[in-house]
Backbone bond lengths (Angstrom), bond angles and torsions (degrees), N, CA, C in turn:
res aa  C-N    CA-C-N  psi(-1)  N-CA   C-N-CA  omega(-1)  CA-C   N-CA-C  phi
1 M - - - 1.505 - - 1.412 112.40 -
2 A 1.314 119.78 121.61 1.442 125.57 178.31 1.564 113.84 -61.44
3 R 1.303 117.52 137.50 1.481 123.58 177.02 1.530 104.01 -84.08
4 V 1.384 113.20 144.13 1.506 124.07 175.54 1.659 103.51 -75.72
5 G 1.163 113.42 129.49 1.595 118.33 177.26 1.452 114.30 -82.26
6 L 1.258 111.99 167.09 1.592 118.18 -174.27 1.597 106.82 -59.96
7 P 1.316 118.70 -46.59 1.482 117.16 -175.89 1.656 108.66 -52.01
8 V 1.222 122.33 -38.14 1.396 123.87 178.75 1.514 111.00 -67.73
9 W 1.360 118.76 -48.35 1.492 123.30 178.49 1.577 106.98 -60.08
10 R 1.350 118.81 -43.92 1.341 118.25 -178.12 1.535 113.55 -63.42
11 A 1.397 117.96 -43.78 1.494 118.25 171.50 1.523 113.92 -54.77
12 L 1.370 112.59 -44.81 1.545 112.79 178.18 1.440 111.76 -61.21
13 F 1.371 118.36 -40.92 1.532 120.45 -175.49 1.584 105.04 -64.17
14 W 1.263 119.24 -51.66 1.557 123.08 -177.87 1.431 112.20 -58.41
15 G 1.335 110.30 -44.83 1.608 116.56 179.53 1.573 109.68 -60.90
16 A 1.410 117.44 -43.00 1.423 119.41 177.31 1.435 115.60 -66.31
17 L 1.342 113.42 -33.95 1.550 117.92 174.48 1.555 111.10 -60.01
18 I 1.333 115.21 -46.48 1.445 122.33 -177.41 1.460 112.63 -65.08
19 A 1.340 110.35 -39.03 1.625 118.16 -176.83 1.400 106.03 -65.36
20 V 1.459 115.14 -55.53 1.510 118.09 -178.69 1.505 119.78 -52.30
21 F 1.407 110.18 -37.66 1.401 112.03 -179.44 1.539 110.81 -75.70
22 G 1.277 123.16 -35.69 1.347 124.07 171.06 1.552 113.98 -60.68
23 L 1.205 118.88 -42.28 1.491 124.34 -179.65 1.565 106.01 -66.11
24 A 1.228 118.31 -43.72 1.501 127.43 -174.60 1.685 103.42 -61.97
25 L 1.178 123.90 -26.74 1.478 126.41 -177.41 1.533 112.88 -94.24
26 L 1.287 117.23 -19.41 1.459 122.95 178.18 1.566 111.91 -57.80
27 P 1.346 121.15 139.07 1.462 117.85 168.03 1.560 112.03 -52.13
28 L 1.277 122.65 149.67 1.461 123.20 -176.47 1.539 106.22 -60.63
29 A 1.241 119.72 -40.55 1.477 120.82 -177.54 1.377 113.90 -62.46
30 E 1.315 121.63 -22.90 1.543 122.79 178.19 1.455 113.08 -97.80
31 L 1.271 121.78 6.92 1.486 121.27 176.01 1.610 105.37 -79.56
32 P 1.397 112.62 145.11 1.465 114.87 179.49 1.565 111.52 -72.98
33 P 1.307 113.77 152.33 1.410 114.17 -169.91 1.649 110.86 -70.07
34 L 1.352 110.88 154.96 1.331 112.09 -177.92 1.630 114.37 -87.39
35 A 1.303 115.68 144.16 1.504 112.72 176.11 1.494 121.79 -62.16
36 F 1.420 107.51 -24.20 1.506 118.36 173.44 1.499 110.42 -150.59
37 S 1.315 116.04 155.27 1.500 118.33 -177.34 1.408 119.86 -80.95
38 L 1.255 119.35 122.20 1.468 125.90 179.12 1.519 102.19 -127.30
39 S 1.439 111.13 156.08 1.457 118.36 167.37 1.403 112.12 -72.08
40 D 1.330 117.49 153.74 1.489 124.58 175.29 1.504 113.21 -48.16
41 K 1.271 120.14 -43.72 1.445 129.92 -178.32 1.599 109.42 -65.79
42 A 1.387 115.27 -44.19 1.412 118.13 179.72 1.557 111.18 -70.45
43 Q 1.473 123.21 -30.71 1.244 122.74 170.00 1.468 115.07 -60.99
44 H 1.364 113.80 -43.64 1.441 116.47 -175.42 1.653 107.68 -61.75
45 A 1.336 109.75 -51.19 1.355 114.11 176.99 1.506 120.47 -49.07
46 L 1.457 114.55 -46.61 1.355 121.73 178.03 1.657 113.68 -63.44
47 V 1.292 112.69 -45.12 1.458 118.29 -179.45 1.588 105.32 -59.68
48 F 1.325 119.86 -43.71 1.424 117.32 -169.82 1.515 109.22 -77.79
49 T 1.403 114.28 -24.43 1.465 115.42 170.47 1.491 111.54 -64.12
50 A 1.303 114.88 -45.32 1.509 117.14 175.93 1.446 113.58 -57.58
51 L 1.372 113.40 -50.21 1.460 116.67 -179.89 1.566 117.53 -56.73
52 W 1.413 110.27 -35.82 1.483 117.53 174.99 1.527 107.54 -65.25
53 C 1.320 120.10 -43.03 1.482 122.26 -172.65 1.588 104.34 -69.70
54 L 1.242 121.00 -41.31 1.581 121.22 178.06 1.519 108.52 -68.07
55 G 1.280 117.56 -42.03 1.515 116.71 -176.35 1.589 109.06 -74.33
56 A 1.353 126.39 -37.61 1.326 130.32 177.13 1.649 108.71 -65.71
57 T 1.211 120.17 -35.36 1.383 122.25 173.11 1.624 114.62 -71.45
58 A 1.284 110.85 -40.38 1.513 120.22 -178.53 1.558 106.83 -73.92
59 Y 1.204 124.10 -42.81 1.491 130.57 -176.19 1.607 106.17 -124.04
60 P 1.177 116.30 74.32 1.501 119.49 -177.71 1.505 117.34 -66.10
61 D 1.300 121.41 -21.02 1.468 126.31 -177.56 1.541 113.96 -102.47
62 T 1.304 116.95 18.85 1.458 120.54 -175.50 1.566 113.33 -130.20
63 R 1.284 117.05 33.44 1.437 121.43 -171.55 1.621 111.76 -50.56
64 G 1.236 116.92 -51.51 1.375 122.86 -173.81 1.630 111.82 -68.58
65 L 1.337 117.67 -43.44 1.423 125.30 169.61 1.484 110.90 -59.16
66 L 1.387 114.42 -42.23 1.502 114.56 -179.82 1.518 113.17 -69.87
67 A 1.295 118.95 -30.82 1.496 122.13 176.98 1.531 106.69 -63.15
68 V 1.471 117.11 -55.33 1.391 119.97 178.62 1.561 114.33 -54.76
69 A 1.228 115.24 -45.39 1.424 122.07 -176.43 1.498 111.27 -64.50
70 L 1.372 121.86 -39.47 1.459 122.29 173.97 1.486 111.72 -69.54
71 L 1.279 118.88 -34.25 1.523 124.87 -177.28 1.642 100.11 -65.63
72 G 1.277 120.96 -49.68 1.489 122.18 176.17 1.392 112.27 -59.07
73 Y 1.486 121.92 -41.35 1.326 119.59 -178.94 1.633 115.89 -64.67
74 G 1.448 109.39 -36.07 1.344 112.69 175.66 1.481 111.87 -66.14
75 G 1.420 121.32 -33.83 1.360 120.43 178.27 1.634 111.58 -70.01
76 A 1.367 112.29 -35.36 1.510 116.40 176.84 1.579 107.04 -61.84
77 I 1.198 118.69 -40.68 1.523 121.25 -179.30 1.504 107.77 -60.64
78 E 1.347 118.82 -51.92 1.414 121.71 175.89 1.481 116.57 -56.67
79 T 1.312 117.43 -42.58 1.546 123.68 179.73 1.555 101.06 -67.59
80 A 1.309 129.44 -46.73 1.303 126.06 -176.08 1.510 114.44 -65.54
81 Q 1.355 117.85 -31.11 1.452 123.93 177.66 1.569 107.51 -71.99
82 A 1.242 120.09 -34.94 1.448 127.68 179.47 1.568 107.84 -58.65
83 L 1.346 114.84 -35.36 1.584 123.64 -176.06 1.527 110.21 -86.05
84 T 1.358 120.67 2.19 1.440 118.44 176.76 1.454 109.72 -106.24
85 P 1.374 115.07 155.10 1.425 117.29 -178.78 1.638 115.47 -83.68
86 T 1.287 114.49 -4.64 1.387 121.35 -178.20 1.497 120.60 -115.33
87 R 1.439 117.87 -5.18 1.330 124.78 176.38 1.628 109.37 -130.31
88 Q 1.294 109.14 169.65 1.510 111.42 -175.35 1.560 106.17 -141.39
89 A 1.297 116.04 145.73 1.508 119.90 179.27 1.545 108.60 -85.50
90 E 1.356 121.01 144.49 1.373 127.12 172.13 1.505 112.95 -135.23
91 W 1.223 120.65 134.52 1.486 126.28 175.25 1.490 107.51 -64.93
92 A 1.247 122.59 -33.48 1.504 124.40 175.46 1.506 111.54 -59.14
93 D 1.424 115.11 -34.97 1.428 111.99 -178.44 1.482 113.85 -77.03
94 W 1.308 115.74 -28.31 1.529 124.17 174.35 1.615 106.41 -68.96
95 L 1.205 121.52 -34.71 1.459 125.81 177.70 1.559 106.83 -72.05
96 A 1.212 119.27 -39.09 1.490 123.77 173.53 1.455 109.72 -60.14
97 D 1.404 119.71 -48.85 1.456 122.12 169.65 1.383 117.20 -45.01
98 A 1.385 115.47 -50.32 1.557 121.98 178.08 1.447 112.65 -61.41
99 I 1.287 116.86 -42.06 1.372 119.06 175.07 1.604 118.63 -61.79
100 G 1.301 109.19 -36.52 1.496 115.96 167.87 1.519 116.46 -66.93
101 I 1.177 116.15 -31.97 1.478 119.95 -174.82 1.641 103.41 -79.12
102 A 1.375 114.90 -37.49 1.530 115.24 174.66 1.513 111.96 -67.15
103 A 1.397 116.68 -39.15 1.424 113.62 172.83 1.423 116.75 -63.94
104 G 1.347 118.92 -33.97 1.457 118.16 -178.36 1.484 109.90 -73.29
105 W 1.343 118.10 -37.88 1.563 123.77 171.81 1.503 110.84 -49.40
106 W 1.412 111.83 -53.57 1.416 122.18 -177.67 1.624 110.86 -54.85
107 A 1.392 110.57 -50.50 1.432 117.50 -172.93 1.530 109.93 -70.36
108 T 1.244 119.51 -35.80 1.563 118.68 177.40 1.488 115.99 -71.96
109 T 1.468 107.88 -39.03 1.519 113.56 172.52 1.633 110.98 -57.65
110 W 1.334 116.70 -47.01 1.489 116.88 178.17 1.632 111.55 -63.84
111 A 1.287 116.16 -38.98 1.350 122.36 -176.79 1.497 109.66 -57.78
112 V 1.480 113.36 -45.87 1.500 116.90 -175.73 1.607 108.63 -68.68
113 R 1.394 111.24 -39.83 1.510 114.55 177.63 1.565 111.18 -57.03
114 L 1.249 118.49 -49.94 1.495 126.37 175.48 1.455 109.97 -56.73
115 R 1.248 121.62 -45.58 1.455 121.64 -177.41 1.492 111.04 -63.98
116 R 1.336 115.81 -39.23 1.505 120.21 -176.60 1.521 109.57 -73.55
117 A 1.433 116.19 -23.95 1.513 119.78 -173.30 1.595 105.90 -82.00
118 V 1.181 113.81 -25.55 1.516 114.69 -177.93 1.557 114.36 -92.85
119 P 1.432 113.32 118.93 1.474 115.44 -173.50 1.521 111.88 -65.44
């Protein structure tokens, strides 16, 4: 089975960043329905866990920089939402983003350790 190269992972990561930013600025009424119900904060945490996992796969040697960049990205989303008439910025959303980044860091760290332990 062929392995997916870094250019593909990087394209997926940047595409996800663009998609998330666009969705974050849509009016709530225009967002697609969820397949299952989650709180707003849980959605933030899961999205940023996924972004972390994509980013850590696309840029494996930049974990610290990736964490700072994703925190800044979350802050940019909240700032942009504050400038729209239909969305609002919340510090708790940014905190949920940070929790998602931490969860992603933890998950990818353990995945790498498990991968190295299996012959």
